[in-house]
C-alpha positions, -999 to 999 in steps of 0.1 A, spaced: -327 155 -375 -341 154 -340 -350 119 -328 -348 98 -296 -316 82 -308 -301 115 -320 -315 143 -298 -287 168 -306 -297 185 -338 -263 202 -343 -245 169 -341 -271 153 -365 -266 182 -390 -229 178 -388 -233 140 -395 -254 148 -426 -227 172 -438 -200 146 -435 -222 118 -449 -231 137 -480 -197 154 -482 -212 190 -481 -196 222 -470 -216 243 -444 -225 269 -471 -241 241 -493 -266 232 -466 -298 249 -453 -320 237 -425 -357 246 -424 -368 249 -388 -397 263 -368 -382 271 -334 -355 293 -319 -337 261 -308 -334 251 -345 -317 285 -351 -293 278 -323 -285 242 -335 -278 256 -370 -255 282 -356 -236 255 -337 -233 234 -368 -223 264 -389 -252 262 -414 -279 285 -425 -313 282 -408 -344 292 -427 -372 298 -402 -406 284 -410 -431 307 -392 -463 296 -409 -474 271 -383 -502 279 -358 -478 277 -329 -449 296 -344 -434 323 -322 -428 347 -350 -414 375 -328 -388 352 -312 -378 338 -347 -374 372 -360 -352 382 -331 -331 351 -333 -329 348 -372 -334 382 -388 -340 383 -425 -345 345 -427 -380 341 -413 -407 331 -437 -445 333 -432 -454 309 -460 -440 281 -480 -445 304 -510 -422 331 -494 -396 304 -486 -397 291 -522 -393 326 -536 -362 331 -514 -347 298 -525 -353 304 -562 
């Protein structure tokens, strides 16, 4: 959702919701930064934090998004299924 022409992720998420006619509770965003968590809060959607990357700040993600931080794709998949 972040790009040069749409740098505001919260606005981009809101546009996706409108385009696909989804309610906020029907949408999850997978992000790897605290700023992704903040953008999701602004847009009113759930953020699932991907903390498996080499540069992930796991402690900051856990503080910003308790109970929705995943250390592997497998863990995220288990949560979703």
